[in-house]
C-alpha positions in Angstrom: 12.6 6.5 11.4 11.3 9.5 9.6 7.5 9.8 9.0 6.0 11.1 5.7 2.5 12.4 5.3 1.2 10.9 2.0 -2.5 11.7 1.8 -5.8 12.0 3.6 -7.5 8.8 4.8 -10.5 9.3 2.4 -8.1 9.2 -0.6 -7.7 5.4 0.0 -11.3 4.1 0.4 -11.9 0.7 2.0 -11.2 -2.1 -0.5 -8.7 -0.1 -2.5 -5.0 0.5 -2.7 -2.8 3.4 -3.7 0.9 3.7 -4.7 3.2 6.4 -3.3 6.8 7.2 -4.0 8.7 8.4 -1.0 12.3 9.2 -1.8 13.4 6.3 -4.1 10.9 3.8 -2.7 7.6 2.9 -4.3 5.1 1.9 -1.5 1.7 0.4 -1.8 -0.9 1.2 0.9 -3.9 -1.1 1.1 -7.1 -0.2 3.0 -8.8 -3.5 3.9 -12.0 -2.8 5.8 -10.4 0.2 7.5 -7.1 -1.5 8.4 -4.2 0.0 6.6 -1.1 -2.0 5.4 2.0 -0.6 3.7 4.4 -2.8 1.7 7.1 -2.3 -1.0 5.3 -2.0 -4.3 7.5 -4.4 -6.1 7.1 -8.2 -6.3 10.5 -9.7 -5.5 9.9 -12.5 -8.1 9.8 -10.3 -11.3 9.1 -6.7 -10.2 5.4 -6.3 -10.8 3.4 -3.6 -9.0 1.8 -5.3 -6.0 -0.6 -2.3 -5.7 -2.2 -3.6 -8.9 -2.6 -7.0 -7.3 -5.8 -8.6 -6.0 -6.4 -8.6 -2.2 -7.5 -12.1 -1.2 -7.5 -14.6 1.6 -5.8 -17.9 2.3 -7.4 -21.0 0.9 -7.2 -23.9 3.3 -8.2 -27.6 2.8 -8.8 -30.5 5.1 -8.8 -32.9 2.1 -9.8 -33.3 -1.5 -13.0 -31.4 -2.3 -13.1 -29.5 1.0 -11.9 -25.9 0.8 -12.4 -22.8 2.9 -11.2 -19.2 2.7 -9.4 -17.9 5.8 -7.7 -14.6 6.6 -9.9 -12.8 4.0 -8.3 -9.5 2.9 -4.9 -10.3 4.5 -3.0 -11.3 1.4 -2.2 -9.6 -1.9 -1.7 -11.6 -5.1 0.9 -10.4 -7.6 -0.9 -9.5 -10.9 1.8 -11.1 -13.1 2.4 -14.6 -11.7 0.0 -15.0 -8.7 2.6 -15.0 -5.9 0.9 -14.2 -2.6 2.2 -12.0 0.2 0.9 -11.3 3.7 0.0 -7.6 3.9 1.0 -7.4 7.6 4.3 -9.3 7.5 5.3 -9.3 3.8 5.9 -13.1 4.0 5.5 -15.0 0.7 3.2 -18.0 0.6 4.9 -19.3 -2.6 8.4 -19.5 -1.1 8.1 -18.6 2.6 11.7 -19.7 3.6 13.3 -17.2 1.2 10.9 -14.6 -0.2 9.1 -11.6 1.3 8.4 -8.0 0.6 9.3 -5.2 2.9 6.6 -3.8 5.2 6.3 -0.3 6.5 4.5 1.2 9.5 1.4 3.1 8.6 -0.9 5.1 10.8 -3.6 7.7 10.7 -3.0 11.0 12.5 -5.5 13.9 13.0 -4.8 16.9 10.8 -4.6 19.2 13.7 -1.7 17.2 15.1 0.1 17.4 11.9 -0.2 21.2 11.7 1.6 21.5 15.1 4.1 18.7 14.4 7.4 18.7 12.6 5.8 18.4 9.2 6.1 21.5 7.0 5.2 22.0 3.4 5.9 24.8 1.0 2.8 26.3 -0.5 2.8 28.1 -3.8 0.1 30.1 -5.7 -1.0 28.3 -8.8 -3.1 29.8 -11.6 -4.2 28.9 -15.1 -3.7 31.5 -17.8 -4.7 30.6 -21.4 -4.5 26.9 -20.7 -1.0 27.1 -19.1 -0.4 26.1 -15.5 1.7 28.7 -13.7 3.4 28.3 -10.3 4.3 31.4 -8.5 7.5 31.1 -6.3 
């Protein structure tokens, strides 16, 4: 599968997420304590941006009045209706038999390796003249 360079690691600080569009796909990348996860940025329930959702854990209970949080930082909660999805697998916790979001591989590569790799970008000179942005081709 093709790889796409989307940003530097420091542009997604720990505890935050960022949305990227690659081709026709909107992808949400989450940085949870240095671990990156990439999922489709569209809740399959009603289409909300999962990038705007809250990263949370899984609430477990052994009985009434006894609750504990497990898997902290491994789930994202849809901001519209609260559906939860596993950031690693995309699996839904609201309807696990039928519902999930697509996941994508994500990795961090050193910049020197990218320079030598198959990634190429076009660079253009940009200047501002009298409050107009001008791109030189």
